[in-house]
N, C-alpha and C positions, 0 to 999 in steps of 0.2 A: 424128638426133643434132643437138644445138644446140652450136655453137662460139662462144665469146666471144673477143674479142681479149684478149691478155695485158695484165696490169697494167703500167703504167710503174713504174720503180723508186720514184718518189716516191709514187705512189698505193698501191703495195704496202706501203711503209714506214708510210704514214698508216693503212692498214687494220690493220697489225700493232700499231701503237701503240694504236688504238682497241680492238682485241680484247684486248690485254694489260690495258688499263685496265678493261675490262668484267669480266675475270677476276681483278682485283686483283693482277696480276703486275707486278713491277717489273723490266723488262728495259731494259738499257742499249742505246744505239744500236749498239754493237759486236755485242752478242749478237743483237739483232734483225736486223742486216745479215747475220750468219752464218746465222741460221735462214732468212732469205729467199733467200740464195744457195743453200743446200741444197735448198730447196723450189722454186726457180725462179719465185717470185712467185705460185704457185698458191694462190688464196684459200681453197679448201675444205680443202686440206692444211694451210695455215697455221692455219685455225680449229681443225682437229682437233688439231694439235700443241700449240697454246696451251691447248686444253681439257685435254689429257693433262697438261701441265705444271701447270695449276691443280689438278687432282685429286691429282697427286703431291705438290705443295706442301702441300695439305691433309693428306695422310697424314703427311708429315714433321713438320708443325706439331703434329699431335695426338700423334705419337710423342714429340716433344721435350717437350710439356706433360706427358705421362704420366711421362716419366723425371724431369723437373725438379720438378714440383709434387706429383703424386699419389702417386708411389712412396714419398715420405717419410712421408706421412700415413696410410698404409694400416693400420698396426699396430693393429687393433681398431676402426678408424673405419669404420663401415658406410657413411656417406655418401661417403667417399673411395673405398671399394671399389666402390660402385654407380657412381660417376662413371668410374672406371677401366674397368669393364665396358662402360659406354655408349660410351666412347671407343674401346675395342677393336672393338666392333661397328661403329662409324662408320668406323674404319680399314678394316675388312673390306669394307664397302659401297663405300668409295672405291677399294679395290683392284680390286673387281669392275668398277667403272666404268672404271678404266684398262684392264683386260683387254678389256672390251667395245669401248672406243674404239680400241684397237690392232687388235682383230679386224675392226672395221668399216673402219678405214683400210686394212687388208690386203686387204679385198674390194672396195674402191672403185677402179674403174679410174682411171688418171691422166688428167688433162684434156689436151686436145689444144691445145697452144700452138705457133703457128708465127709 
């Protein structure tokens, strides 16, 4: 087993900011600090949690778009109905991604930080 030294609070915050930017997530300092506190600065768990947040944000965004835009125009509009079906399938795929990420995180042993 390979052990790595734990991140300093500054390097963990920097990693969190970079990962959030990579996933197009807008996290405030307060939210990121809370997440880092819960995870103890564990980089792999931080990456998984931000990935799950990105997948969940995508699901919520598609759901909001379906409700706001597509729902109004469906009455007989085949293009809108096709778009709605595509969005629902995409939401299902994202939900499966969240479930897989949660399952993987549940099977991953915690890192050893001393």
